[in-house]
BAMAR-908325 format. One record per residue: x negated, y negated, z negated of N, C-alpha, C in turn; residue number from 1. Coordinates in steps of 0.2 Angstrom, whole numbers. Each point is the difference from the previous one (the first is absolute). Layout:
BEGIN
X_Y_Z_X_Y_Z_X_Y_Z_NUM
...
END
This chain:
BEGIN
-494_-328_-415_-4_7_2_6_5_2_1
-2_4_4_4_5_3_3_5_-6_2
6_2_1_3_4_-5_0_7_2_3
-2_2_6_0_6_3_-7_3_2_4
-4_-4_3_-6_3_2_-5_0_-6_5
-4_6_0_-5_0_-6_-5_-5_1_6
-2_-3_-6_-5_-5_0_-6_1_-5_7
-5_-3_1_-6_1_-5_0_-6_-5_8
-1_2_-6_0_-5_-6_-6_1_-4_9
-2_-5_-3_-6_0_-5_2_4_-6_10
-4_3_-4_1_4_-6_4_-4_-5_11
-2_-7_0_3_-4_-5_8_-1_1_12
3_2_6_7_-1_1_4_7_-1_13
-4_5_-2_4_7_-1_4_-1_-6_14
7_2_0_4_0_-5_4_7_-1_15
2_2_-5_4_6_-1_6_0_4_16
1_6_4_6_0_4_-2_1_7_17
-6_-3_2_-2_1_7_-2_7_1_18
0_2_7_-3_6_2_-6_-2_5_19
-6_2_-1_-6_-2_3_-4_5_3_20
-4_-2_5_-5_5_3_-6_-3_-1_21
-5_5_-3_-7_-3_-1_-4_2_6_22
-5_-5_1_-5_1_6_-5_4_-2_23
1_7_-2_-5_4_-2_1_7_3_24
-5_4_1_1_7_2_3_4_-5_25
2_6_1_4_4_-4_-4_2_-7_26
-6_1_1_-4_2_-6_-2_-5_-5_27
0_-6_3_-1_-6_-4_6_-3_-3_28
6_3_2_6_-3_-2_2_4_-7_29
0_-3_-6_2_3_-6_7_2_0_30
4_-2_4_7_2_0_2_6_4_31
-5_2_4_0_6_5_7_0_4_32
2_-6_2_6_-1_5_-1_-6_4_33
3_0_6_0_-6_4_4_-6_-2_34
6_1_-3_4_-5_-2_0_0_-8_35
-1_-5_-3_-1_-1_-7_5_-4_-3_36
5_3_-3_5_-5_-4_-3_-3_-6_37
0_-6_-1_-3_-3_-6_5_0_-5_38
0_4_-5_5_0_-6_-2_-2_-6_39
-6_-2_-1_-3_-3_-7_-5_-4_1_40
-2_-4_-5_-5_-5_-1_-7_4_0_41
0_6_-2_-6_4_-1_-2_2_8_42
5_1_4_-2_2_7_-3_-6_3_43
3_-6_-1_-3_-6_3_-7_-1_-2_44
-1_1_-7_-7_0_-2_-5_5_3_45
3_6_1_-4_5_4_-2_-2_7_46
5_-3_3_-1_-3_7_-5_-5_0_47
0_-5_-5_-4_-5_0_-8_2_-2_48
0_6_-2_-7_3_-2_-3_3_6_49
4_1_5_-3_3_6_-4_-5_5_50
-4_3_4_-5_-5_4_4_-2_6_51
5_-3_-1_4_-3_6_2_-7_-2_52
2_-4_6_2_-7_-1_7_-1_1_53
4_5_3_7_-1_2_3_6_0_54
7_0_0_4_6_2_5_-2_5_55
3_5_3_5_-1_5_7_2_-3_56
5_-5_0_6_1_-3_5_4_4_57
2_5_-2_5_4_4_7_-1_-1_58
2_-1_-6_7_-2_-2_0_-4_-7_59
5_-3_-1_1_-4_-6_-2_-7_1_60
0_-3_6_-3_-6_2_4_-6_-3_61
7_2_-1_4_-5_-3_-2_-2_-7_62
-5_4_-3_-3_-2_-7_-5_-5_1_63
-3_-1_6_-5_-6_1_4_-6_1_64
-4_-6_-1_2_-6_1_2_-1_7_65
5_-4_1_3_-1_7_-5_-5_4_66
-4_-4_-4_-5_-5_3_-6_4_3_67
-2_-2_5_-6_4_3_-6_-1_-5_68
-3_5_-2_-5_0_-5_-6_-4_2_69
-4_-4_-5_-5_-4_2_-6_4_3_70
-1_6_-2_-5_5_2_3_5_4_71
-2_0_7_2_5_4_-6_5_2_72
1_6_-2_-5_5_1_0_4_7_73
-4_0_4_0_4_6_-4_6_-1_74
2_6_2_-4_6_0_-6_-1_4_75
-6_1_-4_-6_0_4_-2_6_4_76
3_5_-1_-1_6_4_7_4_0_77
0_4_5_6_5_1_-1_6_-4_78
5_2_-5_-1_6_-4_4_5_4_79
-4_5_1_3_6_4_4_4_-4_80
7_1_2_4_4_-4_-2_7_-1_81
0_2_-7_-3_6_-2_5_6_3_82
-3_5_3_4_6_3_1_5_-6_83
5_-1_-4_0_4_-6_2_8_2_84
5_0_5_1_7_2_-6_4_3_85
-4_-4_4_-6_3_3_-5_2_-6_86
0_-4_-5_-5_1_-6_2_6_-3_87
7_1_-2_3_5_-3_-2_7_4_88
2_-1_6_-1_6_5_-8_2_0_89
-4_-4_0_-7_1_0_-2_3_-7_90
2_-3_-5_-2_3_-7_3_7_-1_91
6_1_2_3_7_0_-4_5_4_92
-2_-2_6_-4_5_4_-7_1_-3_93
-3_-5_-3_-6_1_-3_0_4_-7_94
6_-1_-3_1_4_-7_1_8_2_95
4_1_5_1_7_2_-7_3_2_96
-4_-3_4_-6_2_2_-5_2_-6_97
0_-5_-5_-4_1_-6_3_6_-4_98
7_0_-1_3_6_-3_-2_7_3_99
0_0_7_-1_6_3_-8_2_-1_100
-4_-5_0_-7_1_0_-2_3_-7_101
3_-4_-5_-1_2_-7_2_8_-1_102
6_1_2_3_7_-1_-5_5_4_103
-2_-2_6_-5_5_4_-6_1_-4_104
-3_-6_-2_-7_0_-3_0_5_-7_105
6_1_-3_1_4_-6_-1_7_2_106
1_2_6_0_7_1_-6_4_-1_107
-6_-3_2_-6_3_-2_-1_0_-8_108
2_-5_-3_-1_0_-7_4_6_-4_109
6_1_3_4_6_-2_-3_6_1_110
-2_1_6_-3_7_3_-6_1_-4_111
-4_-5_-2_-7_2_-3_0_-1_-8_112
6_0_-3_0_-2_-7_-3_6_-4_113
0_6_3_-3_6_-4_-6_2_3_114
-1_0_7_-6_2_3_-6_-5_0_115
2_-6_0_-5_-6_0_3_-6_-4_116
-1_0_-6_4_-5_-4_-3_-7_1_117
-7_0_1_-3_-6_2_3_-4_6_118
1_4_5_3_-2_6_7_-3_-1_119
3_4_-4_7_-1_-2_1_-7_-3_120
-5_-1_-5_0_-6_-4_-1_-6_4_121
-5_1_5_-3_-5_4_6_-3_5_122
3_5_3_6_-1_4_5_-4_-3_123
2_3_-6_6_-3_-4_-2_-7_-2_124
-6_-1_-2_-2_-7_-3_0_-5_6_125
-1_3_6_0_-5_6_7_-2_1_126
5_4_0_7_-1_0_2_-5_-5_127
-2_1_-6_2_-5_-6_-3_-7_2_128
-6_0_2_-3_-7_2_4_-3_6_129
3_4_4_4_-3_6_6_-3_-4_130
3_4_-4_6_-3_-3_-1_-6_-4_131
-6_0_-4_-1_-6_-4_-1_-6_5_132
-4_1_5_-1_-6_5_7_-2_2_133
4_4_2_7_-2_3_4_-3_-5_134
0_2_-6_4_-3_-6_-3_-7_-1_135
-6_-1_1_-3_-7_-3_-1_-5_6_136
2_2_6_-1_-4_6_4_-7_-1_137
5_0_-4_4_-6_0_2_-1_-8_138
2_-6_-2_2_-1_-7_7_3_-1_139
4_1_5_7_2_-1_1_6_5_140
-3_6_-1_2_5_4_7_2_0_141
3_3_5_7_2_0_0_8_2_142
6_3_-1_1_7_2_2_0_7_143
-2_4_4_3_1_7_2_7_1_144
5_1_4_2_7_1_-4_3_5_145
-3_6_-2_-3_4_5_3_7_0_146
-1_4_5_4_6_1_-5_6_2_147
3_6_1_-3_6_2_4_3_6_148
-4_3_5_4_3_5_3_6_-1_149
-2_3_-6_4_6_-2_6_-2_-4_150
4_6_-2_6_-1_-4_-1_-3_-7_151
-6_2_-2_-2_-3_-7_-7_-1_0_152
-3_-5_-4_-7_-1_-1_-4_6_-1_153
-6_0_2_-5_5_-1_-3_-1_-7_154
-3_5_-3_-3_-1_-7_-5_-6_0_155
-4_-1_5_-4_-6_0_4_-7_1_156
5_0_4_4_-6_1_4_-1_-7_157
2_5_-3_3_-1_-6_-5_-3_-5_158
-6_2_0_-5_-2_-5_-1_-7_1_159
-1_-2_6_-2_-7_2_6_-5_-2_160
6_2_1_6_-4_-1_1_-1_-8_161
-1_6_-4_0_-1_-7_-6_-4_-3_162
-5_0_4_-6_-4_-2_2_-7_0_163
2_-2_6_2_-7_1_5_-3_-4_164
6_4_-2_5_-1_-5_-4_-2_-7_165
-4_5_-2_-3_-1_-6_-5_-6_-1_166
-4_-1_6_-4_-5_0_3_-7_0_167
6_0_3_3_-7_0_3_-1_-7_168
2_5_-3_3_-1_-7_-6_-2_-5_169
-6_4_1_-5_-2_-4_-3_-7_1_170
0_-2_6_-2_-7_2_4_-5_-3_171
7_1_0_5_-4_-3_-1_-1_-8_172
-2_6_-3_-2_0_-7_-6_-3_-2_173
-4_-2_5_-7_-3_-1_-5_5_-2_174
0_6_2_-5_5_-2_-6_-1_4_175
-6_2_-3_-7_-1_3_-1_4_6_176
-5_-2_4_-1_4_6_-2_7_-1_177
-4_1_-6_-1_7_-1_6_4_-2_178
5_-3_-3_6_4_-2_4_1_7_179
0_-5_4_3_1_7_-3_6_4_180
-7_0_-1_-3_6_4_1_6_-3_181
0_1_-7_2_6_-3_7_2_2_182
5_-5_0_7_2_2_0_2_7_183
-3_-3_5_0_2_7_-3_7_1_184
-6_1_-4_-3_7_1_4_5_-3_185
4_-1_-6_4_4_-3_6_2_5_186
3_-5_3_5_1_5_-2_4_6_187
-6_-2_2_-2_4_6_0_8_-1_188
-2_2_-6_0_7_-2_5_3_-4_189
5_-4_-2_5_2_-5_4_6_2_190
0_2_6_4_6_2_-5_5_3_191
-7_-1_-1_-4_5_3_1_7_-2_192
2_1_-6_1_7_-3_6_3_4_193
4_-3_4_5_3_4_-3_4_6_194
-6_-1_1_-4_4_6_-1_7_-3_195
1_1_-6_-1_7_-3_7_3_-1_196
5_-3_2_7_3_-1_2_3_7_197
2_6_0_2_3_7_4_-4_4_198
-1_0_7_4_-4_4_7_2_0_199
2_6_-1_7_3_-1_4_-4_-5_200
-4_-2_-5_3_-4_-6_0_-8_2_201
-6_-2_2_-1_-7_1_4_-3_6_202
1_4_5_4_-2_6_7_2_0_203
2_3_-5_7_3_0_5_-5_0_204
5_0_5_5_-5_1_6_1_-4_205
2_6_-3_5_2_-4_-2_-1_-8_206
5_0_-4_-2_-1_-7_-5_6_-3_207
-4_-2_-4_-5_4_-3_3_4_-5_208
-2_6_-1_2_4_-6_-4_-2_-6_209
3_2_-6_-4_-3_-6_-7_3_-1_210
-1_5_3_-7_3_0_-4_-5_5_211
2_-1_6_-3_-4_4_-1_-7_-2_212
5_-3_-4_-1_-7_-3_-6_0_-5_213
0_5_-4_-5_1_-5_-7_0_3_214
0_4_6_-7_1_3_-2_-7_3_215
5_-4_3_-1_-6_3_-3_-5_-6_216
3_1_-6_-2_-5_-5_-7_1_-3_217
-4_5_3_-7_1_-2_-4_-4_4_218
2_-3_5_-4_-4_5_-5_-5_-4_219
3_-4_-5_-4_-5_-4_-6_4_-3_220
1_5_-3_-6_4_-3_-5_2_5_221
3_3_6_-4_3_5_-5_-6_3_222
3_-6_1_-3_-5_3_-6_-3_-5_223
2_0_-6_-5_-3_-5_-6_5_0_224
1_7_0_-5_4_-1_-4_0_7_225
3_-1_5_-4_-1_7_-5_-6_-1_226
2_-5_-2_-3_-6_0_-5_-1_-6_227
2_3_-6_-4_-1_-6_-7_4_0_228
0_5_4_-6_5_0_-6_-4_3_229
1_-5_4_-5_-3_4_-4_-5_-5_230
4_-3_-5_-3_-5_-4_-1_-6_3_231
3_-1_6_-1_-7_4_5_-5_-1_232
6_2_-2_6_-4_-1_1_-3_-7_233
2_-6_0_1_-4_-7_5_3_-4_234
0_0_-6_5_2_-5_7_-3_2_235
1_-6_0_6_-3_1_4_3_7_236
-4_1_5_3_3_6_2_7_-1_237
-4_4_-4_1_7_-1_7_0_-4_238
1_-5_-5_6_0_-4_6_-1_4_239
-1_-4_5_6_-1_5_2_6_4_240
-5_4_2_1_6_4_3_5_-5_241
-2_1_-6_3_5_-5_7_-2_-2_242
1_-7_-1_6_-2_-4_5_-4_4_243
0_0_7_4_-5_4_7_2_0_244
2_6_-3_7_2_-1_2_0_-7_245
-3_-4_-5_2_-1_-7_5_-5_0_246
4_0_-5_5_-5_-1_-1_-3_-8_247
1_-6_-1_-1_-2_-7_5_2_-5_248
5_4_2_5_3_-5_-2_7_-1_249
-6_2_3_-3_7_-2_4_5_4_250
3_-1_5_4_5_4_-4_2_7_251
-6_-3_1_-4_2_6_-4_6_-1_252
-5_1_5_-4_5_0_-7_-2_2_253
-5_4_-1_0_6_-3_-1_0_-8_254
-1_-5_-3_-2_0_-7_6_-3_-5_255
5_-3_4_6_-3_-4_-3_-6_-4_256
-4_-4_2_-3_-5_-3_6_-6_-1_257
-1_-4_-5_5_-5_-1_-3_-7_-2_258
3_-5_2_-2_-7_-3_-7_-2_3_259
-3_-2_-5_-7_-3_1_-5_5_1_260
2_7_-1_-5_5_2_-1_1_7_261
4_-3_4_-1_-1_7_-3_-6_2_262
-6_0_2_-4_-7_1_4_-4_5_263
-1_-7_0_4_-4_4_-1_1_7_264
-6_1_2_-1_1_8_4_6_2_265
0_6_-4_4_6_2_7_-2_0_266
2_-4_-5_8_-2_0_2_-3_7_267
-5_-5_2_2_-3_6_0_4_6_268
-4_5_1_0_5_5_6_4_0_269
1_2_-7_6_5_-1_6_-3_3_270
1_-7_-2_6_-3_3_0_-1_7_271
-5_-2_3_-1_-1_8_2_7_3_272
-3_5_-3_1_7_3_7_2_-1_273
3_-1_-5_7_2_-1_4_-4_4_274
-1_-6_2_4_-4_4_-1_2_7_275
-6_2_2_-1_3_7_4_7_1_276
0_4_-6_4_6_1_7_-1_1_277
3_-5_-4_7_-2_1_1_-3_6_278
-4_-3_3_1_-3_7_0_6_5_279
-4_5_-1_0_5_5_7_4_-1_280
2_1_-6_7_3_-1_6_-4_3_281
0_-6_-1_6_-4_1_-1_-3_7_282
-6_-1_3_0_-3_7_1_-8_0_283
1_-3_-6_1_-7_-1_-4_-3_-5_284
-4_-5_2_-4_-3_-6_4_-3_-5_285
6_-3_2_4_-4_-5_4_6_-5_286
2_5_4_4_5_-4_-5_3_-5_287
-7_1_2_-5_3_-4_-1_-4_-6_288
0_-7_1_-1_-5_-6_6_1_-5_289
6_0_3_6_1_-4_0_7_-4_290
-2_5_3_-1_7_-3_-5_-1_-6_291
-5_-3_2_-5_-1_-6_3_-3_-6_292
4_-6_1_3_-3_-5_5_5_-4_293
4_3_4_5_4_-3_-2_7_-3_294
-5_3_3_-2_7_-3_-7_0_-3_295
-3_-6_0_-7_1_-3_0_-5_-6_296
5_-2_-3_0_-4_-6_-4_3_-6_297
-5_-3_-2_-4_2_-6_-5_5_2_298
-1_1_7_-5_5_2_-6_-4_3_299
1_-7_1_-5_-4_2_0_-6_-4_300
-5_-4_-1_0_-6_-4_4_-5_4_301
4_-4_-4_4_-5_3_-4_-5_4_302
-6_-2_-3_-4_-5_3_-3_2_7_303
-1_6_0_-3_3_7_6_0_5_304
6_2_-2_5_0_5_2_-7_2_305
-1_-5_-4_1_-7_2_-5_-2_5_306
-6_2_-1_-5_-2_4_1_4_7_307
2_6_0_1_3_6_6_-3_4_308
5_-2_-3_5_-4_3_-2_-7_3_309
-5_-3_-4_-2_-6_2_-4_0_6_310
-5_5_1_-4_0_6_4_3_6_311
5_4_-1_3_3_5_6_-5_3_312
2_-4_-5_5_-5_2_7_4_-1_313
5_-4_1_7_2_-1_2_5_6_314
-3_-2_6_1_5_6_-7_2_2_315
-2_6_-3_-6_3_2_-1_1_8_316
-6_0_3_0_2_7_3_7_1_317
3_0_6_4_7_1_7_-1_-1_318
2_-5_-4_7_0_-2_4_-2_6_319
6_2_1_4_-1_6_6_-5_-3_320
1_-6_3_4_-5_-3_5_-3_6_321
5_-3_-3_4_-4_5_-1_-8_-1_322
-1_-4_5_-1_-7_-1_6_-4_1_323
-1_-6_-3_6_-4_0_3_-2_7_324
-4_1_5_2_-2_7_3_7_4_325
1_5_-4_3_6_2_-5_5_3_326
-6_-2_1_-5_5_2_-2_5_-5_327
-2_6_2_-3_5_-5_-8_-1_1_328
-3_2_-5_-8_-1_0_-3_5_-5_329
-6_1_1_-5_4_-4_-5_-5_-3_330
-1_1_-6_-5_-5_-3_-7_3_2_331
-4_-4_2_-7_2_3_-6_-3_-4_332
2_-5_-4_-6_-3_-4_3_-4_-6_333
-3_0_-6_3_-4_-5_-3_-7_1_334
3_-5_-3_-2_-7_0_0_-3_-7_335
-3_-6_-1_0_-3_-6_7_-2_-3_336
4_0_5_7_-1_-2_4_7_0_337
0_4_-5_2_7_0_7_1_3_338
5_-5_0_6_1_3_0_-1_7_339
-5_-2_3_-1_-2_7_-6_3_3_340
0_7_1_-6_3_3_0_-1_7_341
-6_3_3_0_0_8_4_6_2_342
4_0_5_4_5_3_-1_1_7_343
2_6_2_1_2_7_8_1_1_344
3_-4_4_7_1_0_3_1_7_345
6_2_1_4_1_6_7_-1_-1_346
4_0_5_7_-1_-1_4_7_-1_347
6_0_0_4_6_-2_-1_5_6_348
-2_-2_6_-1_5_6_-7_2_1_349
-5_-3_-5_-7_2_1_-4_-5_4_350
4_-5_3_-4_-5_4_-2_-6_-4_351
-3_-5_4_-3_-6_-3_-5_2_-6_352
-4_5_1_-4_1_-5_-6_-5_0_353
-2_-1_-7_-5_-6_0_-3_1_-7_354
-6_-2_-1_-3_-2_-7_2_-6_-2_355
2_-1_-6_3_-6_-2_-3_-2_-7_356
-1_-7_-1_-3_-2_-6_6_-4_-4_357
4_3_-4_6_-3_-3_-1_-6_-4_358
-6_-2_-2_-1_-6_-4_0_-6_5_359
-1_1_6_1_-5_5_6_-1_4_360
5_5_-2_6_0_4_6_-2_-3_361
0_0_-7_6_-1_-4_5_6_1_362
-2_5_1_4_7_0_-2_4_-6_363
5_2_-3_-1_4_-6_2_8_1_364
-3_4_-5_2_7_-1_7_0_-3_365
5_3_2_6_1_-3_1_6_-4_366
-3_5_2_1_7_-3_-5_5_3_367
-1_5_-4_-4_6_3_5_4_3_368
-2_4_4_4_5_4_-3_7_0_369
5_5_-1_-2_7_1_-1_2_7_370
-5_3_1_-2_2_7_5_4_3_371
3_4_-3_5_5_3_7_-4_2_372
0_-7_-2_6_-4_2_-1_-4_6_373
-7_0_3_-2_-4_5_2_3_7_374
2_-4_5_0_3_7_-6_3_2_375
0_5_4_-6_4_2_-5_-5_4_376
3_-4_4_-5_-5_4_-3_-4_-5_377
3_-2_-6_-4_-4_-5_-5_4_-3_378
1_6_-2_-4_5_-3_-6_1_5_379
1_0_6_-6_1_5_-4_-6_0_380
3_-6_1_-3_-6_1_-5_-2_-6_381
3_1_-6_-3_-1_-6_-5_5_-3_382
1_6_4_-4_6_-3_1_1_-7_383
7_0_-2_2_0_-7_-2_6_-3_384
-1_6_3_-1_6_-3_-7_2_0_385
-5_-5_2_-7_2_0_-2_0_-8_386
-5_4_-1_-3_0_-7_-3_-7_-2_387
1_-1_-6_-2_-7_-3_-7_1_-4_388
-5_-4_2_-6_0_-4_-2_-7_-1_389
-5_-2_-4_-1_-7_-1_-8_-1_1_390
-1_-6_2_-7_-2_1_0_-8_-2_391
-6_-2_-1_-1_-7_-2_-1_-4_6_392
3_-6_0_-1_-4_6_0_-8_-1_393
-1_-4_4_1_-7_0_0_-3_7_394
3_-6_0_1_-4_6_-7_-3_2_395
-3_2_5_-6_-2_2_0_-7_4_396
-5_-4_-1_0_-7_3_0_1_7_397
END
């Protein structure tokens, strides 16, 4: 047999050490990659369980017998190479459109919350159902980077981003659809009370005075009062609005609740909101995670922080990194292999920009990079200073 050209072999001849290609489309491929290194007997058993009769050997042919096998398998049909870059690009574009629509659809819900609570509830519930649909479209949803054209996200964009973070955590924890809806609705309105805070305070770019800080801290109570008077919103959602700034060590506000006095759904949203706030301050998703670990010890339940890290991955979307091939990149989507997310990369001059799937390239992330150390052309190409928000996404077939 040839030692260099790929060949097709029956499943019975697969051995550990081979690298093979499966004659399957992307979504029918449980390994979610074009080239599959066979590293264990369990993987061989998984391949044998698939509805295929052969695999194509890419490398490791020296492990096969030198004699020509008795059974030669010919490919019965040509398998079209999956365009992973195109699929990622399409998915990101779709997620950005969905994010924009959800944020836009919340505006009437916000504007009518006092004057017409029924309309507000109906509009917000519609957005929640959109989020639920997008979250459950696939068994393994991923986070995708979405952004805002403004210097920082609007209130509705922030609400959607926090909702997606919280819902992904809740899904990972195995919470019920009802609980996910309560979380989403609570996130949608968690900052609604800020509409009662004067713009001079809410939009102030310099440090707030102590008086202004205390005024700002009244927004959970204001939001709760605005929503509770209608009698339309569920109690768990109202608790999220009122207590999304509480910490389990009792140092939060407005009621300085501690421990289990803060319901689990509210704790999840409080953590997601805290992370989003740190992200806005630091401008870096990974620095925000690091700050969470360093400065929030004891303020959030350890198990929830672990879940947040699990769903965001080691390199959350928006992280700027350096690759092992010398290129710089921005993480644009998480993957099931958290160390190898989908990225948008360029060289040190800002050229050769491309969407890349690291799981198929053998290229690794070497380190995270501070934005202010990057060449200007790299910053421009990667749009490294753009606001970071999150939406749920998946690679479509």
